[in-house]
N, C-alpha and C positions, 0 to 999 in steps of 0.2 A: 127721605129728603134728597133732592138733587144737588150734586156738587156744584159749587160756584164756578162760573166761567170768567169771572173777573180776575185778572192777573194780580197776584200777591207778591210784594217785594219786601226784602228784609235788609238790614244794614248792620249785621253782626260784626263786620270788619271796621266799622267806623269811618266809612268814606264820606267826604264832604259833598260829593256830587255823584249821582247815579243816572246814567242815560238809559232810557227805556223806550220801547216801541209802541206804547199806547198812551192815550191821554186820560183814560179812566182806569183806576187801579186801587188796590188796597195796600196800605203800608202797615206792617206789623212791628216795626222797630227792629230789635235784635231777635234772634231765634228764641223760642220758648226755652226755659222759663223766664227769660229776661225781656220778653216782648212788652209792648204797650197795647192799649186797646186797638184792635184792628180797625183802622179808620179808612173809609172810602174817600178818595180824593179825585177831583175832576179838574183838569187843566182848562177845560172849555176851549177857547181859541188861542190861549196862551201856549207857550212852549216850555214853561217850567212851573213847578209848584213846590212849596216847602211844606213838609209834614209839620202840623202844629204840635205834635207830641215829641218827636225826636230831632226836629230841625234838619232832616235830610233834604237836600235840594234834588228834586227829580227833574230831569231835562228830557224832553221828547226828542227822539232821534228816529226819523222815518225810515232809516236804513235797517233798523233792528226789527225783528219779528216780535210778536206779543209776548213770547216766552224767552226773550234774550235781554241781557243787560250788559252794560259796560261800566265798571268792571264786571267780570263774568260770574261772580259768586253771590249775586243779590236776588236771584229768583227764589221765592219761598213756595214750596210745594205743599198744597193743602192735602192732608191725609183724608182718604175716602172713609166714609162712615160705615 
């Protein structure tokens, strides 16, 4: 199976807001084993989206690359199978 190209983000540090460089992404909650179901979120034309599981506010920032976040510790790397 091919690894996903959709960016995954986590909020193990409990940030109220995370800026990301994409509008389509996966939220995993905290790092495993404290994660929630990995949910696909799509901002559409909006600039922000709240995760329905962990209530993290994700805000689009066009200055960030798809693998960058602000704060910096929120990218979740999917392990290769």
